[in-house]
N, CA, C and O atoms as a printed pandas DataFrame, in Angstrom:
     atom_number atom_name residue_name chain_id  residue_number  x_coord  y_coord  z_coord
0              1         N          MET        A               1   95.200   18.506   -6.470
1              2        CA          MET        A               1   96.456   19.210   -6.734
2              3         C          MET        A               1   96.495   20.550   -5.992
3              4         O          MET        A               1   97.508   20.912   -5.393
4              5         N          LEU        A               2   95.381   21.272   -6.042
5              6        CA          LEU        A               2   95.350   22.587   -5.408
6              7         C          LEU        A               2   95.484   22.488   -3.893
7              8         O          LEU        A               2   96.132   23.324   -3.262
8              9         N          SER        A               3   94.867   21.459   -3.315
9             10        CA          SER        A               3   94.913   21.309   -1.862
10            11         C          SER        A               3   96.312   20.900   -1.391
11            12         O          SER        A               3   96.693   21.169   -0.252
12            13         N          ALA        A               4   97.071   20.249   -2.272
13            14        CA          ALA        A               4   98.416   19.796   -1.909
14            15         C          ALA        A               4   99.438   20.931   -2.006
15            16         O          ALA        A               4  100.503   20.877   -1.391
16            17         N          ARG        A               5   99.099   21.946   -2.778
17            18        CA          ARG        A               5  100.068   23.007   -3.050
18            19         C          ARG        A               5  100.474   23.821   -1.816
19            20         O          ARG        A               5  101.669   23.981   -1.569
20            21         N          PRO        A               6   99.528   24.336   -1.041
21            22        CA          PRO        A               6   99.940   25.105    0.155
22            23         C          PRO        A               6  100.790   24.270    1.106
23            24         O          PRO        A               6  101.692   24.784    1.767
24            25         N          PHE        A               7  100.489   22.977    1.163
25            26        CA          PHE        A               7  101.242   22.069    2.029
26            27         C          PHE        A               7  102.695   21.974    1.570
27            28         O          PHE        A               7  103.606   21.835    2.386
28            29         N          MET        A               8  102.902   22.050    0.256
29            30        CA          MET        A               8  104.254   21.987   -0.305
30            31         C          MET        A               8  105.016   23.282   -0.027
31            32         O          MET        A               8  106.220   23.266    0.228
32            33         N          VAL        A               9  104.300   24.391   -0.081
33            34        CA          VAL        A               9  104.941   25.705    0.069
34            35         C          VAL        A               9  105.319   25.961    1.527
35            36         O          VAL        A               9  106.324   26.617    1.801
36            37         N          GLN        A              10  104.526   25.452    2.452
37            38        CA          GLN        A              10  104.697   25.782    3.870
38            39         C          GLN        A              10  106.090   25.471    4.426
39            40         O          GLN        A              10  106.704   26.348    5.034
40            41         N          PRO        A              11  106.608   24.249    4.237
41            42        CA          PRO        A              11  107.939   23.953    4.794
42            43         C          PRO        A              11  109.021   24.879    4.244
43            44         O          PRO        A              11  109.963   25.236    4.951
44            45         N          GLN        A              12  108.876   25.261    2.982
45            46        CA          GLN        A              12  109.855   26.151    2.366
46            47         C          GLN        A              12  109.836   27.516    3.053
47            48         O          GLN        A              12  110.884   28.100    3.329
48            49         N          LYS        A              13  108.634   28.011    3.321
49            50        CA          LYS        A              13  108.488   29.298    4.010
50            51         C          LYS        A              13  109.110   29.215    5.398
51            52         O          LYS        A              13  109.800   30.135    5.837
52            53         N          GLN        A              14  108.859   28.109    6.080
53            54        CA          GLN        A              14  109.396   27.915    7.426
54            55         C          GLN        A              14  110.919   27.928    7.387
55            56         O          GLN        A              14  111.572   28.538    8.234
56            57         N          GLN        A              15  111.474   27.241    6.384
57            58        CA          GLN        A              15  112.922   27.167    6.242
58            59         C          GLN        A              15  113.496   28.555    5.984
59            60         O          GLN        A              15  114.514   28.939    6.559
60            61         N          LEU        A              16  112.828   29.297    5.113
61            62        CA          LEU        A              16  113.260   30.651    4.780
62            63         C          LEU        A              16  113.238   31.528    6.026
63            64         O          LEU        A              16  114.149   32.325    6.250
64            65         N          GLY        A              17  112.194   31.376    6.830
65            66        CA          GLY        A              17  112.088   32.136    8.074
66            67         C          GLY        A              17  113.252   31.831    8.999
67            68         O          GLY        A              17  113.827   32.737    9.602
68            69         N          ASP        A              18  113.602   30.551    9.111
69            70        CA          ASP        A              18  114.728   30.145    9.957
70            71         C          ASP        A              18  116.030   30.750    9.451
71            72         O          ASP        A              18  116.853   31.224   10.235
72            73         N          VAL        A              19  116.209   30.729    8.127
73            74        CA          VAL        A              19  117.433   31.271    7.530
74            75         C          VAL        A              19  117.531   32.765    7.800
75            76         O          VAL        A              19  118.588   33.270    8.179
76            77         N          VAL        A              20  116.417   33.468    7.600
77            78        CA          VAL        A              20  116.399   34.921    7.830
78            79         C          VAL        A              20  116.696   35.227    9.289
79            80         O          VAL        A              20  117.456   36.145    9.597
80            81         N          GLN        A              21  116.092   34.449   10.190
81            82        CA          GLN        A              21  116.301   34.660   11.622
82            83         C          GLN        A              21  117.767   34.439   11.979
83            84         O          GLN        A              21  118.357   35.223   12.723
84            85         N          THR        A              22  118.350   33.367   11.444
85            86        CA          THR        A              22  119.751   33.051   11.717
86            87         C          THR        A              22  120.658   34.156   11.195
87            88         O          THR        A              22  121.608   34.564   11.863
88            89         N          MET        A              23  120.352   34.634    9.987
89            90        CA          MET        A              23  121.164   35.682    9.375
90            91         C          MET        A              23  121.077   36.980   10.165
91            92         O          MET        A              23  122.093   37.626   10.424
92            93         N          SER        A              24  119.859   37.359   10.548
93            94        CA          SER        A              24  119.686   38.617   11.277
94            95         C          SER        A              24  120.361   38.532   12.646
95            96         O          SER        A              24  120.903   39.525   13.130
96            97         N          MET        A              25  120.334   37.351   13.273
97            98        CA          MET        A              25  121.018   37.160   14.547
98            99         C          MET        A              25  122.518   37.318   14.360
99           100         O          MET        A              25  123.191   37.945   15.179
100          101         N          GLY        A              26  123.040   36.746   13.279
101          102        CA          GLY        A              26  124.471   36.849   12.985
102          103         C          GLY        A              26  124.886   38.285   12.750
103          104         O          GLY        A              26  125.919   38.736   13.246
104          105         N          ILE        A              27  124.071   39.000   11.987
105          106        CA          ILE        A              27  124.364   40.407   11.692
106          107         C          ILE        A              27  124.307   41.225   12.978
107          108         O          ILE        A              27  125.160   42.078   13.219
108          109         N          TRP        A              28  123.293   40.956   13.803
109          110        CA          TRP        A              28  123.127   41.686   15.060
110          111         C          TRP        A              28  124.322   41.448   15.966
111          112         O          TRP        A              28  124.841   42.384   16.575
112          113         N          LYS        A              29  124.762   40.192   16.057
113          114        CA          LYS        A              29  125.918   39.857   16.897
114          115         C          LYS        A              29  127.169   40.552   16.385
115          116         O          LYS        A              29  127.978   41.052   17.166
116          117         N          MET        A              30  127.322   40.577   15.048
117          118        CA          MET        A              30  128.481   41.212   14.432
118          119         C          MET        A              30  128.494   42.714   14.751
119          120         O          MET        A              30  129.520   43.266   15.147
120          121         N          LEU        A              31  127.336   43.360   14.570
121          122        CA          LEU        A              31  127.225   44.797   14.830
122          123         C          LEU        A              31  127.482   45.089   16.308
123          124         O          LEU        A              31  128.203   46.028   16.646
124          125         N          TRP        A              32  126.886   44.274   17.185
125          126        CA          TRP        A              32  127.038   44.473   18.623
126          127         C          TRP        A              32  128.494   44.266   19.024
127          128         O          TRP        A              32  129.030   45.025   19.831
128          129         N          GLY        A              33  129.135   43.243   18.463
129          130        CA          GLY        A              33  130.544   42.974   18.744
130          131         C          GLY        A              33  131.414   44.141   18.310
131          132         O          GLY        A              33  132.324   44.546   19.034
132          133         N          GLY        A              34  131.136   44.683   17.124
133          134        CA          GLY        A              34  131.885   45.825   16.620
134          135         C          GLY        A              34  131.687   47.043   17.505
135          136         O          GLY        A              34  132.625   47.802   17.752
136          137         N          PHE        A              35  130.467   47.224   17.980
137          138        CA          PHE        A              35  130.150   48.355   18.853
138          139         C          PHE        A              35  130.910   48.240   20.170
139          140         O          PHE        A              35  131.506   49.212   20.633
140          141         N          MET        A              36  130.888   47.046   20.775
141          142        CA          MET        A              36  131.572   46.820   22.040
142          143         C          MET        A              36  133.076   47.017   21.868
143          144         O          MET        A              36  133.742   47.586   22.733
144          145         N          TRP        A              37  133.599   46.541   20.744
145          146        CA          TRP        A              37  135.029   46.656   20.471
146          147         C          TRP        A              37  135.426   48.124   20.347
147          148         O          TRP        A              37  136.473   48.534   20.848
148          149         N          LYS        A              38  134.580   48.918   19.671
149          150        CA          LYS        A              38  134.837   50.354   19.523
150          151         C          LYS        A              38  134.835   51.035   20.883
151          152         O          LYS        A              38  135.692   51.871   21.168
152          153         N          GLN        A              39  133.869   50.674   21.720
153          154        CA          GLN        A              39  133.787   51.258   23.057
154          155         C          GLN        A              39  135.060   50.949   23.835
155          156         O          GLN        A              39  135.625   51.818   24.499
156          157         N          HIS        A              40  135.496   49.707   23.744
157          158        CA          HIS        A              40  136.702   49.258   24.436
158          159         C          HIS        A              40  137.907   50.061   23.950
159          160         O          HIS        A              40  138.739   50.500   24.744
160          161         N          LEU        A              41  137.982   50.243   22.633
161          162        CA          LEU        A              41  139.087   50.981   22.019
162          163         C          LEU        A              41  139.075   52.439   22.489
163          164         O          LEU        A              41  140.120   53.009   22.803
164          165         N          LEU        A              42  137.880   53.030   22.531
165          166        CA          LEU        A              42  137.756   54.428   22.966
166          167         C          LEU        A              42  138.206   54.578   24.411
167          168         O          LEU        A              42  138.873   55.551   24.761
168          169         N          GLU        A              43  137.840   53.614   25.250
169          170        CA          GLU        A              43  138.255   53.652   26.654
170          171         C          GLU        A              43  139.770   53.578   26.754
171          172         O          GLU        A              43  140.384   54.285   27.553
172          173         N          ARG        A              44  140.368   52.718   25.938
173          174        CA          ARG        A              44  141.828   52.581   25.915
174          175         C          ARG        A              44  142.490   53.896   25.532
175          176         O          ARG        A              44  143.443   54.339   26.173
176          177         N          VAL        A              45  141.962   54.519   24.462
177          178        CA          VAL        A              45  142.518   55.784   23.965
178          179         C          VAL        A              45  142.397   56.864   25.038
179          180         O          VAL        A              45  143.326   57.643   25.253
180          181         N          ASN        A              46  141.259   56.903   25.701
181          182        CA          ASN        A              46  141.050   57.887   26.769
182          183         C          ASN        A              46  142.044   57.668   27.900
183          184         O          ASN        A              46  142.587   58.625   28.453
184          185         N          MET        A              47  142.279   56.412   28.241
185          186        CA          MET        A              47  143.223   56.060   29.292
186          187         C          MET        A              47  144.621   56.550   28.926
187          188         O          MET        A              47  145.312   57.163   29.740
188          189         N          TRP        A              48  145.026   56.270   27.685
189          190        CA          TRP        A              48  146.370   56.649   27.234
190          191         C          TRP        A              48  146.517   58.165   27.154
191          192         O          TRP        A              48  147.580   58.701   27.469
192          193         N          SER        A              49  145.458   58.861   26.735
193          194        CA          SER        A              49  145.555   60.317   26.559
194          195         C          SER        A              49  145.614   61.028   27.912
195          196         O          SER        A              49  146.073   62.168   27.990
196          197         N          ARG        A              50  145.156   60.366   28.977
197          198        CA          ARG        A              50  145.199   60.966   30.312
198          199         C          ARG        A              50  146.617   60.944   30.870
199          200         O          ARG        A              50  147.018   61.836   31.616
200          201         N          ILE        A              51  147.359   59.925   30.502
201          202        CA          ILE        A              51  148.717   59.745   31.048
202          203         C          ILE        A              51  149.642   60.863   30.566
203          204         O          ILE        A              51  150.821   60.884   30.919
């Protein structure tokens, strides 16, 4: 029973790792997208304020 236990836990840990990785990638993409969008907006505002 004891020898079978780590084997049972391992796939769950792997799955959790994949989920965390996917989530952090999603969050990173969201933050990066928001950052790029803000930069774009600032450039637009600067363009308009020059006119």
